[in-house]
C-alpha positions, 0 to 999 in steps of 0.5 A: 521493462515488463511488469513483474510479480512480487515474488523475487521483488519481496525475496530480495527485499527480505534478504537485504533488509528493506521494503518495497513501497506499494503506492495506491494509484487513482489517476494519471498524475499520481502514477506519474509522480510515483514513477518519477520518484522511483525512476530517479532513485532506482527503486522497485515499486508496486502500483496498487489499485483498490476496488474503489480506484478501479471503479473511479478510473475504469479498468481499461484506463487504469491498465493503460496508465500502468502500461505507459509507466512500464514503457517509460521506466526501467525499474521493476513494477508490479501491478497489484490489486489492493483489498480484493474481497472476492474470488471473482474480483481477483480472477478478473484482475488476474485475467486482465493482466495484474501481476499480483492480487490481494484477497482480503478475507479478514472479515470472514471467520478463520476457516472461510478466510483459509478456503477463499484465500487458497482458492485464489492462490490456486488460480493465480499461481497457474498464471504466474501471479502472486497472492497476498493474504490477510490475517487479522483486521485493521481499524479505520476507514479506507475506500469501502473498508470500515472495521470498528476498533472494537472488532479489530484484532492482532494477528496470531503468530500460530495462526499465521504459520497455519494460514500460510501453509494451508493457503499457499500465499506468497505474502501475508498482511498482518495486524500489529497496530497499523490502521487505515486512513488519516485518523489512526490514533485517538488524541493522546493515544500513543502510536505503537507497533507490536514488534513483539508480535512481528518477531513471533511471526518471523520465527514461525515464518522464517524468510517469509515476506510480511506486509503492512497496510495502513502505514501512512505517517500522516506527515504533520506538515501536510496536515498543517498546509491543508488546514492553512488553506481551508481544510479541516483535518482535525487530529489526523495522525499516523505511524511514526516513520522510525517504527516503519523503518525498523519494521522494514529491516525485519520481515516487513517487505511491502509497506502500503502508502495511500493517505500520505499521497492523498494528503500531499496532493490535496495540500498543493491543490488547496494552496494553488486554489487559495493563492490563485483564485482566478485559475481554472486550468487543471494543469496549473494546479495538478502539476504542483500536486504531481510534484508533491507526490514525487517528493513524498514518494522520494521521502518514503524511499529514502527515510522509510523503505530503504529501497533506493538503488535496489531496482 
């Protein structure tokens, strides 16, 4: 199946009350694990690469790995740029075959964000590429993102309506309480998504797909396994899956998952190193890591996204 953009993918998700998983990819094993899961459960999928992932894997390698997934699978796949921070990066990805891009102007003032996002939309739409914008900032750290909690703010529903009209984006990432990385909340702090804000955005933008970034659940069993075999993750915590499932039944049509994949992969690699210290064959520790990625993606599809049999 050829790569698709996210327009019809997210429209169907909105109408049927589920979300599409947007999984960050960095190497072959991650892509293979994700694709085994979505193929088994017949789920659409968004494979997304951040600037850091493109630098790590190399642009050509990343594109060819996704092309291999495309050739082997019969589920809808979108190739998405995650957190593009300039027009030039978005243009480069559009020109190289990405079917969707995110332009992240959330660190700019509102007028600058609108101007930059509208410029990307105008260019992308000429080539049938969908665009995700962002309004509001998430606290936390992921790749090159570093926004302190004191500077973070929730999305203003009135601004969201104005932003979408002025920029012509196809989806909008909002800030309602999610956070990047594996340390989303301070010890003792209650995890909470602002569903009241989400409902107001829905009323302002009926039928419009909303995106949640920083939506890993940081599954405790994975943290425990990592720490058991030499890791030091401390008080890592994430978004409860029940909250994410509720959001996916509302206007949230795309949920980003990165940290949980990293945790699943790291847990199995650490376990393999601990139990088999004599092993130096990467295939023997990357194979269980790949299986763990498949398992975590299947779990997300069945328990959070609700996207099984929606391909």
